[in-house]
C-alpha angles and dihedrals in degrees: 000000000000125000094255093050091047092051091048090051092048091049091050091049090051091049091052091049091050091049090052091051091047091052090053092048094048091051093044099046102022130252097272098047101040110108133187087254092058092046090051090051091049090050092044090235135129111258090240091056091052090055090056088068105030127024097206146000086256090063090052092048092050093046092052093044091051089053092050094046089050091054092046091048091051090054093048090046088058088054092049091052094050123104092249120124114257095258090053090045091054091048091049091048089053092051091046091054091048095047092047090053090050094050098041111060094182093053090048092050093050093047093051104031107034135076099221092197091063090056092059091080135128091263088074121081112252093236092056092050090046091052092049093050091047093051092045090052090051090054091051091047093053093052089043089055091055092050092046090051089051092051092049091049093048096248097112135041117197120226093193143356111330093237090056092049091050091048089052091050091052090047088052090051092052093043092051091052092049095048098043099041094044091046091233095155109111114248113271097019095104134359100190121111120263094257092055092049091048091050091051092049091052092048091052090054093047092048090050091052090046094056115095110234119250118245089259092052092045092052092047092055095053 
C-alpha cells in the first residue's frame, strides 16, 4: 500500500472513530445540548483536530443520520425482496422502522427532536448533504416499490400520486414512533401494549389503501 492510500485509510478510520464518539455524545447529552467541545472530549481529541475532519456539529449529525438511514433502508429492502404479499411487506416495513427506532437511541432522538431541514445548511459539506439526500431517496423508493407492487397486484388503490401516498406512510411511521415511545396517548384511551397498537395502526393504513376510491375521490386526485 502506497503512502497516499495509507494516509487516506488512516483519515477514514479517524473519521469513523469521531462519528462513533459523536453518536455517544449526542445520546449522552442530547441533540440540542451536544457541542463540538463535548464531542472532542468524547473523542479524546483537541477541538482544533476535530475541526480538521468535520466543520460543524450539523455535519456530524448528517453523517450519522445518513449511516442510520442506509442501515434502515437495507433492512426494509430485505423486506421488499421477500416472498410476502404486498400488505404483509408494508406491515413488516412498518415494524422494521419501529424496531430500529427502539434499538437505536440516536436515530430516535434525531427523528423526534431535530428539524432535518435546518441541518441542510451551508455549514454542512456538500458531499455529506448529497449522501443524506441520496440515502433518503433510496428509502422512499423502496417503500414506493412495495406500494407499486400492491397496486399492480390489486391489493392497493391509490387516492393520490404515489409519492404523496408513500410520504404519508412514512409520516405515519414516524408519528407512531413519537407517540408510542413518548407515551403521548392520554390515560384511559387504550390499554393494549405498544405492539398491539402498532399492529392496529398498520392494519388501518392497509385497509385504507385496499379500499377502492369513490368516484368523487378519484376525480379529486386527478
